[in-house]
C-alpha positions in Angstrom: 7.9 -6.0 19.9 10.5 -3.3 20.2 10.4 -0.6 23.2 12.5 1.8 20.6 9.2 2.0 18.2 6.6 2.1 21.1 5.3 5.7 21.3 3.5 7.4 18.7 4.5 10.8 18.0 2.4 12.7 15.8 3.9 14.8 12.9 7.2 13.5 14.4 7.3 9.4 13.8 7.4 6.4 15.9 9.7 6.2 18.9 13.3 6.2 16.8 11.7 6.2 13.3 11.2 9.7 12.1 9.3 11.2 9.1 12.0 12.2 6.5 14.3 9.0 7.2 15.6 7.4 4.0 15.3 3.7 3.5 18.7 2.7 4.6 18.4 4.4 7.9 14.9 2.3 8.2 16.8 -0.6 7.5 19.7 0.2 10.2 16.7 0.4 12.7 14.8 -2.1 12.1 16.2 -4.7 9.3 14.6 -5.6 6.1 10.6 -5.8 6.2 8.9 -8.9 5.0 7.5 -7.5 2.0 7.9 -4.4 0.1 4.9 -3.4 -2.1 4.9 -0.8 -5.0 2.3 1.3 -6.5 2.3 3.2 -9.6 -0.3 6.4 -9.7 -1.2 8.4 -13.1 0.2 5.4 -15.1 1.2 6.3 -18.7 1.8 10.0 -18.0 5.1 12.1 -17.7 3.3 12.9 -14.2 3.6 9.5 -12.8 4.1 9.0 -9.3 5.0 5.9 -7.3 4.9 4.9 -3.3 6.4 1.9 -1.9 5.3 0.2 1.4 7.5 -1.9 3.8 5.3 -4.1 5.8 7.0 -5.8 9.0 4.7 -8.7 9.7 5.5 -9.2 13.2 5.8 -5.8 14.4 2.1 -5.5 12.5 3.7 -2.2 11.3 3.9 -0.5 7.9 5.9 2.4 6.7 5.7 4.2 3.3 8.0 6.3 1.0 7.1 7.9 -2.2 8.7 9.3 -5.3 7.3 12.5 -4.8 9.0 13.1 -1.6 12.4 11.5 -2.5 12.1 8.2 -1.2 11.6 9.5 2.6 9.1 8.0 5.3 5.8 10.0 4.7 3.3 7.8 6.5 3.2 5.2 9.3 0.5 2.9 10.2 0.1 0.6 12.9 -2.3 -2.9 13.8 -0.9 -3.7 17.2 -1.9 -2.6 20.9 1.9 -2.7 21.6 1.9 0.7 20.2 0.4 3.9 22.1 -0.6 7.1 21.2 -0.9 9.9 23.9 0.2 7.5 26.2 -3.7 6.3 26.4 -5.1 5.3 23.1 -4.3 1.7 21.8 -5.5 -1.0 19.1 -8.4 -2.8 20.3 -10.3 0.0 22.1 -13.7 0.5 21.6 -14.7 3.5 20.0 -16.6 4.6 22.7 -13.4 4.4 24.9 -11.5 6.4 21.9 -14.1 9.2 21.9 -14.1 9.6 25.9 -9.8 9.7 25.5 -10.0 12.0 22.9 -12.6 14.3 24.9 -10.5 13.9 27.9 -7.2 15.0 26.4 -9.3 17.9 24.8 -8.5 16.5 21.5 -12.4 16.1 20.2 -11.7 18.2 16.9 -12.3 15.3 14.7 -14.2 14.6 11.8 -16.2 11.2 11.8 -16.6 9.5 8.5 -18.3 6.0 7.7 -16.3 4.0 5.1 -18.5 0.8 5.5 -18.7 -1.5 2.4 -19.3 -4.8 1.4 -16.1 -6.2 2.7 -16.1 -4.1 6.1 -19.5 -3.4 6.7 -18.6 -1.2 10.0 -15.8 0.7 8.9 -15.0 4.1 10.6 -12.4 7.0 10.5 -12.0 9.5 13.0 -9.6 12.3 10.8 -7.7 14.5 13.3 -6.7 16.9 10.5 -4.8 19.0 13.3 -2.5 16.2 14.3 -2.2 14.5 10.4 -3.9 11.4 12.2 -6.4 8.8 11.2 -7.9 6.4 13.6 -9.5 3.6 11.8 -12.2 1.2 13.5 -13.6 -1.9 12.5 -16.9 -3.5 14.3 -16.7 -0.7 16.5 -13.1 -1.2 17.8 -9.8 0.8 16.8 -8.2 -1.4 13.9 -5.6 0.9 12.5 -3.7 4.1 13.7 -2.1 5.9 10.6 -0.1 9.3 10.5 2.2 11.5 8.4 4.4 14.6 8.9 2.7 18.4 9.5 2.5 20.8 6.2 4.4 24.0 6.5 1.9 25.5 3.9 -0.2 23.4 0.9 3.0 22.1 -0.6 5.8 22.1 2.0 6.6 19.6 4.7 7.9 19.9 8.2 10.5 17.0 8.1 11.5 16.2 11.5 14.4 14.4 10.3 16.6 15.3 7.4 18.9 12.5 6.0 22.5 13.1 5.8 22.7 10.6 2.9 21.5 10.8 -0.5 18.1 9.4 -0.4 17.3 6.2 -2.6 16.3 3.1 -2.7 18.0 0.3 -0.2 19.7 -2.5 -1.6 17.4 -5.5 0.2 20.0 -8.6 -0.4 18.1 -9.2 -3.8 18.7 -7.2 -7.1 16.2 -4.4 -7.2 15.0 -3.4 -10.9 14.0 0.0 -11.8 10.2 0.7 -11.2 9.4 1.5 -14.6 11.2 -1.3 -16.2 9.3 -3.7 -14.3 5.8 -2.1 -14.7 6.1 -2.0 -18.8 7.3 -5.4 -18.6 4.0 -6.1 -16.5 2.0 -4.0 -19.4 3.7 -6.2 -22.0 3.2 -9.4 -20.3 -0.7 -8.9 -19.8 -1.0 -7.2 -23.1 0.4 -10.4 -24.7 -1.8 -12.6 -22.6 -5.0 -10.8 -23.6 -4.5 -10.8 -27.3 -3.7 -14.4 -27.0 -7.1 -15.0 -25.4 -9.1 -12.8 -27.8 -6.9 -13.9 -31.0 -7.7 -17.7 -29.9 -11.4 -17.6 -28.7 -12.2 -21.2 -28.8 -9.3 -22.2 -26.8 -10.0 -19.6 -24.0 -13.7 -19.7 -24.5 -14.2 -20.4 -20.1 -12.3 -17.0 -20.2 -14.3 -15.4 -22.9 -17.6 -16.6 -20.9 -16.3 -14.9 -18.1 -16.2 -11.5 -19.5 -19.2 -9.2 -19.9 -21.2 -10.1 -23.5 -19.6 -9.3 -26.6 -16.3 -7.9 -25.0 -13.8 -7.1 -27.6 -10.0 -6.7 -26.8 -10.4 -2.8 -27.3 -12.7 -2.6 -24.5 -10.3 -3.6 -21.6 -7.4 -1.5 -20.5 -5.4 -1.7 -16.9 -4.7 0.3 -13.9 -4.2 0.4 -10.3 -1.0 -1.6 -11.0 1.4 -2.8 -7.9 4.2 -4.5 -7.5 5.5 -6.8 -4.5 9.0 -8.1 -3.6 8.7 -10.7 -1.2 12.0 -10.9 1.5 11.0 -13.4 4.1 7.4 -14.6 3.6 6.4 -18.0 4.1 5.4 -19.9 1.2 7.1 -17.6 -0.9 10.2 -17.7 -3.0 12.6 -15.2 -1.0 13.0 -12.5 -3.4 10.4 -13.3 -6.0 8.5 -10.6 -7.5 4.6 -10.2 -7.7 3.2 -7.7 -10.3 -0.3 -7.1 -11.0 -2.8 -4.8 -12.1 -6.6 -4.4 -12.4 -8.5 -4.6 -15.7 -11.0 -2.4 -16.7 -14.0 -2.5 -19.0 -15.0 0.9 -20.8 -18.4 -0.1 -19.9 -18.6 -2.3 -16.8 -15.8 -0.7 -15.3 -13.5 -3.0 -13.0 -13.7 -6.6 -14.0 -10.8 -8.3 -12.4 -7.0 -8.3 -12.6 -3.9 -9.9 -14.0 -0.8 -10.7 -12.4 2.5 -12.5 -13.0 5.2 -13.6 -10.3 8.6 -13.6 -11.4 11.8 -15.3 -9.5 14.3 -12.6 -8.7 16.0 -13.1 -12.1 12.7 -12.5 -13.7 12.0 -16.1 -14.6 8.4 -16.7 -15.0 7.0 -18.8 -12.0 3.4 -18.3 -12.6 0.7 -15.7 -14.0 -2.9 -15.6 -13.2 -6.2 -13.8 -14.9 -9.1 -13.4 -12.7 -12.6 -12.0 -13.6 -14.8 -11.1 -11.0 -18.4 -10.3 -10.5 -18.9 -7.3 -12.1 -22.4 -5.1 -12.4 -24.4 -5.7 -15.3 
């Protein structure tokens, strides 16, 4: 772990890392991440936005950038007890301990929300809006701290760091492709595969049987697209790209996902179609 990024400073950053830094400035401090994850919001519209998350596995640290903020750091998340908030709050502490510390520090003006679900049956959030800070708990222990810069008003961010260089995608040692190009390529790949499944029902009857009864091609669309660049991950080809999208049925909702994995030159390594359980 690194002492230069040990202390959480709400609204400002994490040690030397400051909200507003460009990807190249982050790379100068931390080097390349293990994985880069890109999401698309409002797909197929002129207002489509993108976010990019850099995951540092050994540091248990994730840094987020977005197209809306000109690819500057806008969110930081940590999952290790190495980091410290107000020199007192750390990952692994019980929810009771954290409540006691917040009361002692006179920072008890927070909202507690229950985010429990089937995958996380005891998942809670302390939302400290004054500090643009979220404390996430699993099984009554602090599991993640997530924070962002302060806002001057509803639209304007009070950036603690203004980059002197143009904000842009950083070079990563492998070819990076335009986001829109990769998502269009993913969509074309998925549409071709789905068309093939429904045009050759006998050949793909196992897949057809997994779908809701009497599903037709026009019943399925895609949403929640994401792309991952694997830069330093075990059991992954360096520079390879995984692109995936959720499958939505117009009657049954989310029913699964499709993905394609490319080498860095966009040669196909493998593709996947997974139909999950859905409510009938």
